[in-house]
ChimeraX commands (.cxc) that place a marker at each C-alpha (Angstrom):
marker #1 position 5.40,3.44,-21.50 radius 0.5
marker #1 position 8.46,1.53,-20.37 radius 0.5
marker #1 position 8.65,-0.52,-17.18 radius 0.5
marker #1 position 10.34,2.18,-15.11 radius 0.5
marker #1 position 7.77,4.81,-16.12 radius 0.5
marker #1 position 4.97,2.33,-15.42 radius 0.5
marker #1 position 6.14,1.73,-11.85 radius 0.5
marker #1 position 6.69,5.44,-11.29 radius 0.5
marker #1 position 3.09,6.01,-12.34 radius 0.5
marker #1 position 1.92,3.18,-10.08 radius 0.5
marker #1 position 3.76,4.68,-7.10 radius 0.5
marker #1 position 2.08,8.03,-7.63 radius 0.5
marker #1 position -1.31,6.41,-8.24 radius 0.5
marker #1 position -0.82,4.38,-5.08 radius 0.5
marker #1 position -0.23,7.51,-2.99 radius 0.5
marker #1 position -3.24,9.21,-4.62 radius 0.5
marker #1 position -5.54,6.24,-3.90 radius 0.5
marker #1 position -4.24,6.02,-0.33 radius 0.5
marker #1 position -5.11,9.70,0.15 radius 0.5
marker #1 position -8.69,8.93,-0.83 radius 0.5
marker #1 position -8.82,6.13,1.73 radius 0.5
marker #1 position -7.22,8.31,4.41 radius 0.5
marker #1 position -9.61,11.18,3.72 radius 0.5
marker #1 position -12.58,8.82,3.99 radius 0.5
marker #1 position -11.23,7.42,7.27 radius 0.5
marker #1 position -10.74,10.91,8.65 radius 0.5
marker #1 position -14.45,11.55,8.20 radius 0.5
marker #1 position -15.49,8.61,10.36 radius 0.5
marker #1 position -16.17,8.49,14.06 radius 0.5
marker #1 position -13.10,7.04,15.84 radius 0.5
marker #1 position -15.03,3.98,16.92 radius 0.5
marker #1 position -15.70,3.01,13.31 radius 0.5
marker #1 position -11.97,2.55,12.67 radius 0.5
marker #1 position -11.70,-0.17,15.31 radius 0.5
marker #1 position -15.18,-1.69,15.00 radius 0.5
marker #1 position -15.17,-5.40,14.08 radius 0.5
marker #1 position -15.63,-5.97,10.34 radius 0.5
marker #1 position -15.98,-9.01,8.10 radius 0.5
marker #1 position -12.52,-8.94,6.51 radius 0.5
marker #1 position -9.26,-10.85,6.77 radius 0.5
marker #1 position -7.85,-8.13,9.04 radius 0.5
marker #1 position -11.02,-7.55,11.05 radius 0.5
marker #1 position -11.17,-3.75,11.30 radius 0.5
marker #1 position -10.36,-0.71,9.23 radius 0.5
marker #1 position -7.34,0.24,11.35 radius 0.5
marker #1 position -5.99,-3.34,11.31 radius 0.5
marker #1 position -6.31,-3.51,7.52 radius 0.5
marker #1 position -4.65,-0.11,7.12 radius 0.5
marker #1 position -1.79,-1.28,9.33 radius 0.5
marker #1 position -1.41,-4.54,7.41 radius 0.5
marker #1 position -0.97,-2.65,4.14 radius 0.5
marker #1 position 1.66,-0.44,5.78 radius 0.5
marker #1 position 3.47,-3.46,7.26 radius 0.5
marker #1 position 3.50,-5.20,3.87 radius 0.5
marker #1 position 4.81,-2.08,2.14 radius 0.5
marker #1 position 7.60,-1.78,4.68 radius 0.5
marker #1 position 8.50,-5.44,4.21 radius 0.5
marker #1 position 8.53,-5.27,0.40 radius 0.5
marker #1 position 10.29,-1.92,0.13 radius 0.5
marker #1 position 12.85,-3.03,2.72 radius 0.5
marker #1 position 13.63,-6.06,0.59 radius 0.5
marker #1 position 13.84,-3.96,-2.56 radius 0.5
marker #1 position 16.30,-1.47,-1.04 radius 0.5
marker #1 position 18.34,-4.18,0.70 radius 0.5
marker #1 position 17.33,-3.34,4.28 radius 0.5
marker #1 position 14.76,-6.00,5.12 radius 0.5
marker #1 position 12.51,-5.55,8.12 radius 0.5
marker #1 position 11.00,-8.21,10.37 radius 0.5
marker #1 position 7.40,-7.38,11.18 radius 0.5
marker #1 position 4.39,-9.57,11.86 radius 0.5
marker #1 position 1.85,-9.33,9.05 radius 0.5
marker #1 position -0.89,-8.51,11.55 radius 0.5
marker #1 position 1.13,-5.97,13.55 radius 0.5
marker #1 position -0.71,-2.79,14.48 radius 0.5
marker #1 position 2.07,-0.26,14.20 radius 0.5
marker #1 position -0.23,2.72,14.80 radius 0.5
marker #1 position -3.50,2.37,16.70 radius 0.5
marker #1 position -4.20,6.11,16.48 radius 0.5
marker #1 position -5.37,7.41,13.12 radius 0.5
marker #1 position -3.38,10.66,13.02 radius 0.5
marker #1 position -0.12,8.82,13.73 radius 0.5
marker #1 position -1.06,6.19,11.17 radius 0.5
marker #1 position -1.81,8.82,8.52 radius 0.5
marker #1 position 1.59,10.46,9.04 radius 0.5
marker #1 position 3.33,7.09,8.71 radius 0.5
marker #1 position 1.30,6.11,5.62 radius 0.5
marker #1 position 2.08,9.36,3.86 radius 0.5
marker #1 position 5.78,8.99,4.70 radius 0.5
marker #1 position 5.78,5.42,3.35 radius 0.5
marker #1 position 4.12,6.54,0.14 radius 0.5
marker #1 position 6.82,9.20,-0.26 radius 0.5
marker #1 position 9.49,6.51,0.20 radius 0.5
marker #1 position 7.87,4.32,-2.43 radius 0.5
marker #1 position 7.73,7.22,-4.88 radius 0.5
marker #1 position 11.37,8.10,-4.16 radius 0.5
marker #1 position 12.36,4.46,-4.74 radius 0.5
marker #1 position 10.66,4.33,-8.13 radius 0.5
marker #1 position 12.16,7.68,-9.14 radius 0.5
marker #1 position 15.67,6.23,-8.80 radius 0.5
marker #1 position 14.83,3.01,-10.66 radius 0.5
marker #1 position 16.52,2.19,-13.94 radius 0.5
marker #1 position 15.78,-0.51,-16.50 radius 0.5
marker #1 position 18.73,-2.71,-15.46 radius 0.5
marker #1 position 17.72,-2.71,-11.80 radius 0.5
marker #1 position 14.11,-3.40,-12.69 radius 0.5
marker #1 position 15.17,-6.33,-14.89 radius 0.5
marker #1 position 17.30,-7.90,-12.14 radius 0.5
marker #1 position 16.26,-10.60,-9.70 radius 0.5
marker #1 position 15.58,-10.12,-6.01 radius 0.5
marker #1 position 16.31,-12.85,-3.48 radius 0.5
marker #1 position 14.48,-12.51,-0.19 radius 0.5
marker #1 position 13.33,-14.40,2.87 radius 0.5
marker #1 position 9.56,-14.83,3.09 radius 0.5
marker #1 position 7.85,-14.14,6.41 radius 0.5
marker #1 position 6.05,-17.48,6.24 radius 0.5
marker #1 position 7.50,-19.90,3.72 radius 0.5
marker #1 position 11.23,-19.67,3.05 radius 0.5
marker #1 position 13.64,-18.09,0.61 radius 0.5
marker #1 position 12.62,-16.96,-2.88 radius 0.5
marker #1 position 14.08,-15.31,-5.93 radius 0.5
marker #1 position 11.81,-13.32,-8.24 radius 0.5
marker #1 position 12.28,-10.59,-10.84 radius 0.5
marker #1 position 12.14,-7.15,-9.20 radius 0.5
marker #1 position 9.39,-6.11,-11.59 radius 0.5
marker #1 position 7.21,-8.95,-10.24 radius 0.5
marker #1 position 7.94,-7.92,-6.65 radius 0.5
marker #1 position 7.01,-4.31,-7.42 radius 0.5
marker #1 position 3.88,-5.36,-9.28 radius 0.5
marker #1 position 2.92,-7.53,-6.32 radius 0.5
marker #1 position 3.46,-4.68,-3.86 radius 0.5
marker #1 position 1.08,-2.42,-5.78 radius 0.5
marker #1 position -1.41,-5.22,-6.48 radius 0.5
marker #1 position -1.43,-6.16,-2.79 radius 0.5
marker #1 position -2.37,-2.61,-1.86 radius 0.5
marker #1 position -5.16,-2.55,-4.44 radius 0.5
marker #1 position -6.52,-5.83,-3.08 radius 0.5
marker #1 position -6.71,-4.53,0.48 radius 0.5
marker #1 position -7.92,-1.05,-0.54 radius 0.5
marker #1 position -10.90,-2.87,-2.07 radius 0.5
marker #1 position -11.57,-4.47,1.31 radius 0.5
marker #1 position -11.19,-1.09,2.99 radius 0.5
marker #1 position -13.60,0.47,0.52 radius 0.5
marker #1 position -16.25,-2.07,1.48 radius 0.5
marker #1 position -15.62,-1.52,5.20 radius 0.5
marker #1 position -15.76,2.26,4.75 radius 0.5
marker #1 position -19.13,2.05,3.02 radius 0.5
marker #1 position -20.36,-0.21,5.84 radius 0.5
marker #1 position -19.16,2.44,8.31 radius 0.5
marker #1 position -21.14,5.16,6.52 radius 0.5
marker #1 position -18.58,6.69,4.17 radius 0.5
marker #1 position -19.43,7.56,0.57 radius 0.5
marker #1 position -18.29,5.28,-2.22 radius 0.5
marker #1 position -14.84,6.24,-3.54 radius 0.5
marker #1 position -13.74,6.60,-7.17 radius 0.5
marker #1 position -10.13,5.53,-6.92 radius 0.5
marker #1 position -9.52,3.31,-9.92 radius 0.5
marker #1 position -6.35,3.87,-11.93 radius 0.5
marker #1 position -8.30,5.42,-14.81 radius 0.5
marker #1 position -9.70,8.11,-12.49 radius 0.5
marker #1 position -6.18,8.93,-11.33 radius 0.5
marker #1 position -4.99,9.21,-14.92 radius 0.5
marker #1 position -7.97,11.37,-15.91 radius 0.5
marker #1 position -7.35,13.69,-12.96 radius 0.5
marker #1 position -3.55,13.88,-13.10 radius 0.5
marker #1 position -3.03,13.71,-16.87 radius 0.5
marker #1 position -5.89,16.13,-17.64 radius 0.5
marker link #1:1,2 radius 0.2
marker link #1:2,3 radius 0.2
marker link #1:3,4 radius 0.2
marker link #1:4,5 radius 0.2
marker link #1:5,6 radius 0.2
marker link #1:6,7 radius 0.2
marker link #1:7,8 radius 0.2
marker link #1:8,9 radius 0.2
marker link #1:9,10 radius 0.2
marker link #1:10,11 radius 0.2
marker link #1:11,12 radius 0.2
marker link #1:12,13 radius 0.2
marker link #1:13,14 radius 0.2
marker link #1:14,15 radius 0.2
marker link #1:15,16 radius 0.2
marker link #1:16,17 radius 0.2
marker link #1:17,18 radius 0.2
marker link #1:18,19 radius 0.2
marker link #1:19,20 radius 0.2
marker link #1:20,21 radius 0.2
marker link #1:21,22 radius 0.2
marker link #1:22,23 radius 0.2
marker link #1:23,24 radius 0.2
marker link #1:24,25 radius 0.2
marker link #1:25,26 radius 0.2
marker link #1:26,27 radius 0.2
marker link #1:27,28 radius 0.2
marker link #1:28,29 radius 0.2
marker link #1:29,30 radius 0.2
marker link #1:30,31 radius 0.2
marker link #1:31,32 radius 0.2
marker link #1:32,33 radius 0.2
marker link #1:33,34 radius 0.2
marker link #1:34,35 radius 0.2
marker link #1:35,36 radius 0.2
marker link #1:36,37 radius 0.2
marker link #1:37,38 radius 0.2
marker link #1:38,39 radius 0.2
marker link #1:39,40 radius 0.2
marker link #1:40,41 radius 0.2
marker link #1:41,42 radius 0.2
marker link #1:42,43 radius 0.2
marker link #1:43,44 radius 0.2
marker link #1:44,45 radius 0.2
marker link #1:45,46 radius 0.2
marker link #1:46,47 radius 0.2
marker link #1:47,48 radius 0.2
marker link #1:48,49 radius 0.2
marker link #1:49,50 radius 0.2
marker link #1:50,51 radius 0.2
marker link #1:51,52 radius 0.2
marker link #1:52,53 radius 0.2
marker link #1:53,54 radius 0.2
marker link #1:54,55 radius 0.2
marker link #1:55,56 radius 0.2
marker link #1:56,57 radius 0.2
marker link #1:57,58 radius 0.2
marker link #1:58,59 radius 0.2
marker link #1:59,60 radius 0.2
marker link #1:60,61 radius 0.2
marker link #1:61,62 radius 0.2
marker link #1:62,63 radius 0.2
marker link #1:63,64 radius 0.2
marker link #1:64,65 radius 0.2
marker link #1:65,66 radius 0.2
marker link #1:66,67 radius 0.2
marker link #1:67,68 radius 0.2
marker link #1:68,69 radius 0.2
marker link #1:69,70 radius 0.2
marker link #1:70,71 radius 0.2
marker link #1:71,72 radius 0.2
marker link #1:72,73 radius 0.2
marker link #1:73,74 radius 0.2
marker link #1:74,75 radius 0.2
marker link #1:75,76 radius 0.2
marker link #1:76,77 radius 0.2
marker link #1:77,78 radius 0.2
marker link #1:78,79 radius 0.2
marker link #1:79,80 radius 0.2
marker link #1:80,81 radius 0.2
marker link #1:81,82 radius 0.2
marker link #1:82,83 radius 0.2
marker link #1:83,84 radius 0.2
marker link #1:84,85 radius 0.2
marker link #1:85,86 radius 0.2
marker link #1:86,87 radius 0.2
marker link #1:87,88 radius 0.2
marker link #1:88,89 radius 0.2
marker link #1:89,90 radius 0.2
marker link #1:90,91 radius 0.2
marker link #1:91,92 radius 0.2
marker link #1:92,93 radius 0.2
marker link #1:93,94 radius 0.2
marker link #1:94,95 radius 0.2
marker link #1:95,96 radius 0.2
marker link #1:96,97 radius 0.2
marker link #1:97,98 radius 0.2
marker link #1:98,99 radius 0.2
marker link #1:99,100 radius 0.2
marker link #1:100,101 radius 0.2
marker link #1:101,102 radius 0.2
marker link #1:102,103 radius 0.2
marker link #1:103,104 radius 0.2
marker link #1:104,105 radius 0.2
marker link #1:105,106 radius 0.2
marker link #1:106,107 radius 0.2
marker link #1:107,108 radius 0.2
marker link #1:108,109 radius 0.2
marker link #1:109,110 radius 0.2
marker link #1:110,111 radius 0.2
marker link #1:111,112 radius 0.2
marker link #1:112,113 radius 0.2
marker link #1:113,114 radius 0.2
marker link #1:114,115 radius 0.2
marker link #1:115,116 radius 0.2
marker link #1:116,117 radius 0.2
marker link #1:117,118 radius 0.2
marker link #1:118,119 radius 0.2
marker link #1:119,120 radius 0.2
marker link #1:120,121 radius 0.2
marker link #1:121,122 radius 0.2
marker link #1:122,123 radius 0.2
marker link #1:123,124 radius 0.2
marker link #1:124,125 radius 0.2
marker link #1:125,126 radius 0.2
marker link #1:126,127 radius 0.2
marker link #1:127,128 radius 0.2
marker link #1:128,129 radius 0.2
marker link #1:129,130 radius 0.2
marker link #1:130,131 radius 0.2
marker link #1:131,132 radius 0.2
marker link #1:132,133 radius 0.2
marker link #1:133,134 radius 0.2
marker link #1:134,135 radius 0.2
marker link #1:135,136 radius 0.2
marker link #1:136,137 radius 0.2
marker link #1:137,138 radius 0.2
marker link #1:138,139 radius 0.2
marker link #1:139,140 radius 0.2
marker link #1:140,141 radius 0.2
marker link #1:141,142 radius 0.2
marker link #1:142,143 radius 0.2
marker link #1:143,144 radius 0.2
marker link #1:144,145 radius 0.2
marker link #1:145,146 radius 0.2
marker link #1:146,147 radius 0.2
marker link #1:147,148 radius 0.2
marker link #1:148,149 radius 0.2
marker link #1:149,150 radius 0.2
marker link #1:150,151 radius 0.2
marker link #1:151,152 radius 0.2
marker link #1:152,153 radius 0.2
marker link #1:153,154 radius 0.2
marker link #1:154,155 radius 0.2
marker link #1:155,156 radius 0.2
marker link #1:156,157 radius 0.2
marker link #1:157,158 radius 0.2
marker link #1:158,159 radius 0.2
marker link #1:159,160 radius 0.2
marker link #1:160,161 radius 0.2
marker link #1:161,162 radius 0.2
marker link #1:162,163 radius 0.2
marker link #1:163,164 radius 0.2
marker link #1:164,165 radius 0.2
marker link #1:165,166 radius 0.2
view
């Protein structure tokens, strides 16, 4: 699999895994989404919003329309509005990867960090980071969801591939 196909797969996997998280959240009592949790972003809804903020920041940089958002911004306090925004963002990420080509992927991206200054990195590293960042925080969400009473989720990449490629 070449780099472009890899990132296209990751975008689709990302949306699939996010659906599992969203479905689990939808099954919780509303109070569980805002209840204090032992995590860097101290609730389920705050962690969900952080992932969305980060995706908007990274995708904005990748498409050349950077956004300025605080990393702890709660863009959507209500779950139904959040879900709509998350699904729309996942569609944008998929659309971005569908128009990727090898030359673009191999090029560098210069951007302004929210916290530390200006950087230049290969676009493939930025994309890999965006997907890895989501996986990192989905793991935190998974733990918080179990604490809130949800069932354990099978959302590893291999499960996506077994389901989608079957």
